[in-house]
C-alpha positions in Angstrom: -17.2 176.4 87.5 -14.5 176.4 84.9 -14.4 174.6 81.6 -11.8 172.2 83.0 -12.9 168.6 83.6 -14.0 168.0 87.2 -11.7 166.1 89.5 -12.8 162.4 89.8 -12.9 161.5 93.5 -13.1 158.1 95.2 -13.9 158.0 98.9 -12.4 155.1 100.9 -14.2 154.7 104.3 -17.3 156.2 102.8 -19.7 154.9 105.4 -17.7 156.2 108.4 -18.5 159.5 110.1 -15.7 161.4 108.3 -16.4 159.5 105.0 -20.0 160.7 105.0 -19.0 164.3 105.5 -16.6 163.9 102.6 -19.3 162.4 100.4 -21.5 165.5 101.1 -18.8 168.0 100.5 -17.5 166.4 97.2 -21.0 165.9 95.8 -21.7 169.6 96.3 -18.4 170.9 94.9 -18.7 172.2 91.3 -15.2 171.2 90.3 -15.3 167.6 91.5 -17.3 164.5 90.6 -17.8 161.6 93.0 -17.1 158.4 91.0 -16.7 155.7 93.7 -17.4 154.9 97.3 -15.6 152.1 99.2 -16.2 150.7 102.7 -15.8 147.3 104.3 -18.7 147.5 106.7 -21.1 144.8 105.4 -24.1 146.7 106.7 -23.7 149.2 103.9 -22.7 147.0 100.9 -24.6 148.0 97.7 -26.4 150.9 99.3 -26.5 154.3 97.6 -23.7 156.3 99.3 -25.7 159.5 99.1 -28.5 158.0 101.0 -26.1 156.7 103.6 -24.4 160.1 103.9 -27.8 161.8 104.2 -27.5 164.1 101.1 -29.9 162.3 98.8 -29.4 159.6 96.2 -26.2 159.9 94.1 -26.6 156.6 92.2 -23.2 155.4 93.5 -23.3 152.1 95.4 -20.9 151.4 98.3 -18.5 148.7 97.3 -15.9 146.8 99.3 -13.3 146.4 96.4 -10.8 149.3 96.5 -8.7 148.0 93.6 -11.7 147.7 91.3 -12.8 151.2 92.1 -9.3 152.6 91.5 -9.2 150.8 88.1 -12.5 152.6 87.3 -10.9 155.9 88.3 -8.1 155.3 85.8 -10.6 155.4 83.0 -11.5 159.0 83.6 -10.3 161.9 81.4 -8.2 163.4 84.2 -6.2 161.7 87.0 -8.4 160.8 89.9 -8.0 161.4 93.7 -8.7 158.9 96.5 -9.7 160.4 99.9 -8.9 157.9 102.7 -10.6 157.9 106.1 -10.3 154.3 107.1 -8.2 152.5 109.8 -4.5 152.6 110.8 -4.2 148.9 110.0 -5.1 149.4 106.3 -4.1 152.9 105.4 -0.6 152.1 104.3 -1.6 149.5 101.8 -4.5 151.7 100.6 -2.1 154.6 99.8 0.4 152.3 98.1 -2.3 150.8 96.0 -3.7 154.2 95.0 -0.2 155.4 93.9 0.4 152.2 92.0 -2.8 152.8 90.0 -1.9 156.5 89.4 -4.7 157.8 91.7 -3.5 160.6 93.9 -4.2 159.9 97.6 -5.5 162.5 100.1 -5.1 160.8 103.5 -6.9 161.8 106.7 -6.4 158.5 108.5 -3.7 158.7 111.2 -1.5 156.0 112.6 1.1 155.8 109.9 4.7 155.4 111.2 7.5 157.7 110.2 9.1 154.8 108.3 5.8 154.2 106.4 5.5 157.8 105.5 9.1 157.9 104.2 8.4 154.7 102.1 5.2 156.2 100.7 7.1 159.4 99.9 9.7 157.5 98.0 7.1 155.5 96.2 5.1 158.6 95.2 8.2 160.4 93.9 9.2 157.4 91.8 5.7 157.3 90.3 5.6 161.1 89.9 2.2 161.0 91.7 1.1 163.6 94.2 0.0 162.5 97.6 -1.1 164.4 100.7 -1.1 163.0 104.3 -3.0 165.4 106.5 -3.2 164.6 110.3 -5.8 167.3 110.7 -7.8 169.2 108.1 -8.9 172.0 110.4 -7.6 175.5 109.6 -8.0 176.3 113.3 -5.5 173.6 114.2 -2.9 175.0 111.8 -3.3 178.3 113.5 -2.9 176.7 116.9 0.3 175.0 115.8 1.7 178.2 114.4 0.9 180.0 117.7 2.6 177.1 119.6 5.8 177.5 117.5 5.8 181.2 118.4 5.3 180.5 122.1 8.1 178.0 122.2 10.6 180.8 121.8 9.7 182.0 125.3 8.8 178.9 127.2 11.0 175.9 128.1 8.2 173.7 129.5 5.3 172.3 127.4 3.0 169.4 127.4 0.3 168.3 125.0 -3.1 166.8 125.8 -5.3 165.4 123.0 -8.9 164.3 123.6 -10.9 162.2 121.1 -14.0 160.0 120.9 -13.5 156.4 122.1 -13.8 154.9 118.6 -10.4 156.4 117.6 -8.0 153.4 117.2 -4.6 155.1 117.5 -3.0 157.1 120.3 -1.5 159.6 120.5 -3.4 161.3 117.7 -1.5 162.1 114.5 -2.2 165.8 115.1 -0.6 165.7 118.6 2.5 163.9 117.2 2.7 166.4 114.4 2.5 169.3 116.9 5.3 167.7 119.0 7.4 167.3 115.9 7.0 170.9 114.9 8.1 172.1 118.4 10.9 169.5 118.5 12.4 170.9 115.3 13.3 174.2 116.8 16.6 173.4 118.3 15.8 173.2 122.0 15.0 170.5 124.6 11.9 171.1 126.7 11.0 170.3 130.3 14.4 170.3 132.0 14.0 168.0 135.1 13.5 169.7 138.5 13.2 166.4 140.4 13.7 162.7 139.8 10.2 161.6 138.9 8.7 158.2 139.8 5.6 156.9 138.0 3.5 154.9 140.4 1.5 153.7 137.5 3.2 153.2 134.1 2.3 155.9 131.6 1.0 158.3 134.2 3.2 161.1 132.8 2.1 160.3 129.2 4.3 159.4 126.3 7.6 161.1 125.5 8.1 162.5 122.0 11.2 164.1 120.6 13.0 166.7 122.7 11.2 165.5 125.9 7.8 166.8 125.0 5.1 164.7 126.7 1.7 163.8 125.1 -1.3 162.7 127.0 -4.3 161.0 125.3 -7.9 160.9 126.5 -10.6 158.7 124.9 -14.3 159.2 125.9 -17.7 159.1 124.2 -19.1 162.6 123.7 -15.8 164.0 122.5 -15.0 164.6 118.8 -11.4 166.0 118.5 -9.7 168.4 120.9 -6.1 169.4 121.7 -4.4 171.6 124.3 -0.8 172.7 124.2 0.1 174.0 127.6 3.2 176.1 128.2 4.4 176.8 131.7 6.9 179.2 133.3 7.4 180.7 136.8 4.2 182.5 137.7 2.3 181.8 134.4 0.5 179.2 132.3 -0.2 179.8 128.6 -2.8 177.4 127.1 -3.7 177.0 123.4 -6.8 174.9 122.8 -8.7 173.8 119.7 -12.1 172.1 119.9 -14.1 170.4 117.2 -17.8 170.5 117.6 -18.8 169.2 114.1 -16.9 167.2 111.5 -18.0 169.6 108.8 -15.2 172.0 110.0 -12.7 169.7 108.3 -14.3 169.9 104.8 -12.8 173.1 103.5 -9.4 171.6 104.2 -10.4 168.3 102.5 -11.6 170.1 99.4 -8.5 172.3 99.3 -6.3 169.1 99.6 -8.2 167.4 96.7 -7.5 170.5 94.5 -3.9 170.9 95.5 -2.9 167.2 95.2 -3.7 167.3 91.5 -0.8 169.8 91.1 1.8 167.7 93.0 4.4 165.1 91.8 5.4 163.9 95.3 4.1 163.4 98.8 3.6 166.3 101.2 2.8 166.0 104.9 0.6 168.5 106.7 -2.1 171.0 105.8 0.1 173.9 106.6 2.3 173.0 103.6 -0.5 173.7 101.1 -2.1 176.8 102.6 
């Protein structure tokens, strides 16, 4: 631990599955201090967030007032960070509110539209406040995406399948959309038609992203987060797959993002940009 003041951290969505993992990770990091926990689930109001997360009492109650918690963060010696794992319906306003209070957001919630991300980027730049939007905090997923970019030089046919637990509200996943965007930015159009397709059931062939890349979404209990990028060519199939077996795998990326966002003056999208 250095002599620098620890980074004050607020966790929004603290009682959720990802939020609890973040609470554990931040509370154990020597260069961070957990100062607030927010969640709108009435079953956890007022409870000690450490007890809820399973890491022992931290003497920090779960509150349902984000603005009041952000105001508290502004009283710290150094600029605070808000980690957001909430819901697609609320994440945009959460991030704007954090930036308005001068608290740097690190966002793991997916479902933001491209227009919303653009607006948040402009807002963060005007405020000279760092912000990170990370569809997936896994180092393994970054490596998969890099391998997919390399493979795209040699394959003209590709489809993406993403599989998540059935409590995920948005589809396709932000990670699948990001992967498609990375492949679509390489100057080629994929999946040239061989026949005129007819969908007997709407959506049977998945959704179509840029440059004709198809994404298929699966939602089932028992899954956590999984993605396949499947390339095809005459006589061969090349499959890249990443599987999450425990949410703790995301925590090194979350802690890295908390540290990195304190050095930024604008919004950055994607974990690969800060590695």
